[in-house]
N, C-alpha and C positions, 0 to 999 in steps of 0.2 A: 241359400239364405232364407229368412223367415218372412211371414206375411206382414210384418210391421215395416218392412223396407219398401219405400216408394220406388227408388231406382238405385242402381249401382253400376260403377264402371270397374268393379273388382271381379277377378276370376281367382278364387282361393286356390285353385289347383295350378295356377300359373302366375305367381307373384313376380313382377318385374322390379319391384321396389320394396324396401323395408319400411316405407313411410306411407301413411294413409290418412285420409280425412273422413271423419264421421260427423254428419251434420243433420240438424233438424231441417225438414223440408220447408219450414216457414221462412228460412233465409236462403233458399236455393238460388233465387234470382241474383241476390247480392253476392253470394259466394261464387257463382259462375262468373260474375262481373270481375270479382277480385282475382280469380284464377286466370281469366283472359288478360287482365291488366299486368299481372306479374309473370305470366308464363309458367305458372306452377304446374309441374308434371305429375303430381300425385293423384292416384285414383280416389274416388269419393263414394261413400255410401250415405244416402239420404233416408232418414227414418220419418215415419208419419208424425206430423205435428200434433195430432190428437193424443199421442202418448202423454203429453203434458197434463191432460185432464186428471190423470192419476199418477202422481210422481213415482210411486212404487213400480208401476208398469213401465215407466220410462227407464228407471234404473235397471229393471230386469232385462229390458230389451237391449240397452247399452251393454250390459254385462255379457249377454249372449253373443253379441257381435264382437266384443273385445276378446272373449274366449276363443271364438272361431278364428279371427284374423291373427291372434297371437300364436295359435297352433300352426297357422299357415306361414309364419315367418315375419310378420309385421313387428317392428321394434319401436316405432314412434308413431303417435296418433295426434293429429291436430283436431280438436273438437270444436265444431260449429255449434256450441251450446254455452249457456251461462250456467249459473248455479240452479236456475229453474226450480224454485221452491225446494231447494236442498235435495233434488232428485239424484244428485251425484253422490250423496252420502251413502257409504256402504259399498261403493263401486271399487272393485279390485283391478289394478292395472295389469295383472298377470306379467307377461314378459315385455310389456310395452311401457315406454315413456309417454306421458300424456301432457299436452300443452292446451290449456283451456282459458278463454277470456275471463278475466276476474271482474265479473259484473253480475247483476241479478237476473236480467232477461235480455231478449234480443232487441227490445226497444232501446235499451241502453247502448247496445252495439252502435245503433244508428244516431243516437244523440251524442255519442263520442266520448263520454266520461261519466263516472258515477257522480262527480261534482255537478255536472250540468243536469243530470237526472234529478238530483235532489233540489236543485234550484228552480226547476220547472214548476209552474202553477199546478196545484192539485186539481183533480177532477177531469183530466184529459184522457180520453180513450184514443190511443194512437192507432192509425190505420195506414198500413203499407199496401203496396200493390198486391202482394201475395195474399194478405188477409182479405182484402176487398173482393178478390176473385176466387178464393178458395170455397169449394162447394160444401165444406163442413163448417163454415163460419158465416157470420154476418147475415144478410138477407136470405142466403141459401139455407142456413140453419133455421132461421125464423120460419121459413116456408115449411120445413120439415116438421117443426112444432105445430104449425097450423094444420097440417095433414093428420098429425097424430092426436092433437088435443082440441082442435078447433081454434078459430082466430082469436076469440076473446081470451081463452086461457093462454094461448101462445103469447099474446100481447102482455098479459099479466106476468108471465114467466120472464120475458125479456125486460120488462120494466123493473122487475126485482133485480135482475142481473146487472142492470146499468143504472140503478138508482143513485149511485155515488158519483156518477159522471155528469159533467155539465157541457163538455166539449168533445167534438170529434176532431182529433188532430190529424190532418193529412200529412204524413211524415215523408219528406223527400229524402230518400236514401242515396240520391244522385245516380241511381242505376236504372231508373225508369221514369219517364216524364209523368208527373202527377196527373196531367190531363187524361191519361189513359185509364185511370181508375177513379177520378174525381166524381163522375156520375154515380157510381155505385156507393162511394163514400157519402155523398150528399143525400142519396136516397135513404141510406141507412140512418144518417143523422136525423133526417126528417121523421122517420119511423119512430126513433127513440127520443125525439124532441131535444136534440143536442145542437149546440152552436158549432158551426164548422170553422176551424182555424187552420192555418198553414204553419207547419213546423219545419225549419231547415234541419237537414241531417247530414250525415257523412258515412262513408263506407270504409273509413280508415282502419277501424279495429279489425275487421275481417281480413283486410289486406295485410296488416301487420302480423296477424296470426300465421299467414302463409310465408312471410319473409323474415320475421324477426326484426329487431331484437325483441325479447320477451321479458321486460322488466317486471319485477315482483308486484309493483303497484297496478299493473294492467293484465297480468297473466298468472294463473296457477301453473306450476311445473311439478308434476308428480312423477317420481322415478318408477322403474319396474319393480314388481314384487311388493307393491304398496296398496293398502286398503284405505281409501279416503274416508275421513270422518266428518261429521257436521262441523266440528271445531276447525277443521282445515279450511272451511269454506268462508272464512271471515272476509268481509268486503271492506276496503279502505274508505 
């Protein structure tokens, strides 16, 4: 497999199942929780979350993985992704059936519905355990900017990135006590001059991805031999 893969429980030369999960590493903790809760037996491939920074790179990475596992005999893939800035547009399913949560990003996974996401106040930057502790985001990323550009320029860059946010929302996905990452979230909020709020969440969407049912208002269902278009990615 390729260098954009964080981890994998797949051996392409020895497939024991025709079903596979491909997921962003950003939701690894919550997906593992759902797998344990449901007893889901399927292998998983986790891709680097930073692929989201350039949607075309994410689509290319996903296509390469789908091509490889399709050739290895996989026929159904559960995707631990949302539409992610239309990064799925152009993706070809090859010989696989794809089941994908029908929402805009992983924050909506944990808010539970597109309706709730739209009803939430604007200006919230949502923080989960994975984001708070990921060395490529948050204060870790800020420190990298300090080392590259100096503290003053790094602060200016980050203030521009977060100028439209007023709150740091500590999002409880129910899979990890928020106290375990609250200090990092609060430190980040102080650095960015954001007010800290707590947001109740759920992991039901990822759990339902593994077990079904997959109603059209909550999941995309793309057949084998199909190329996904931007028009297919309409959100209810």
